[in-house]
C-alpha positions, 0 to 999 in steps of 0.5 A: 756518673753519665754512662757516656763519661764511664772509662770503659766506654770512652776506651771502646770508643777510643779503640774503635776510633783507632781500629777504624784509623788503622783499617783507613791507613793499610787500605791506602797504603795497599792501594799505593804499594799496588800502584807503585809495582803497576808502575813497575811493571810498566817501566820494566816492560817499556824497557825490554821493548825498547832495548829492541835494535829495531826502533820501528819494531820496539814502537809497533810491539809498545803501541800494541801493548798499550792497546791491549792495556797490558801496559797502562797509559791512561791519560794517553801520555805515552801515545801522544808523545810517540805521536809527535815523536817516533821512537826512532828519533828517540832511542840511542841503539843499546850497541853504542860504543859509548853508552857502555858501562865499561867505559864509565870513570869509577865514581869518585869515594867519599872523603874519609875525614870527620871534620873538626869543625865547621870550617873544616865540614865547609873546606870537605864539603866543597872538595866533595863537590870539586870531586864531583863536578869532575866526575860530571865532566868525564861523564859528559865527555863519554855521554855527548857524542851519544846524543849530540844531534 
C-alpha cells in the first residue's frame, strides 16, 4: 500500500484543502462586508448632506467630502453627475408638503384567505395586484406635483 493512498494521508489532505477553502471564503466574506459597510456609510453621509434646505451648500459640502476622501467616489460618478446637473436642479426641498409621509395612504393589507385550488390562487393574486395598482395610483397622485418640471 502506497503512503499516498493511506487513509490518514487522504484525510489530512482533505482537511487541509477544506481549511484553505474556508479561509479563502471567510476572507472574501470579510471584504464584501467591509465594502457593504463603506457603501452604507457613503449613502448615509450623502443623505445627510442633501437633506439640507440649501442645495448649493449641500453640493459644496458634498464636493468637499468627496475631495477629502471622506465619501468614496472611485469612478468619479458623483462629481460627473454634479457637473452635468447641479444639485439644486435635482433635489426636491425636504419641506415640500407632498413628500411628507403623513399624506401617504396606508399600504394595502395582504389578502387573508388561503387558496383552495389553483383557480382561487390566481383570483387572489389578481385581486392583490389590483390593490397594489390602486395604491400606486394614489402615491403617484400625491408625488407627481412634487416632481413635475
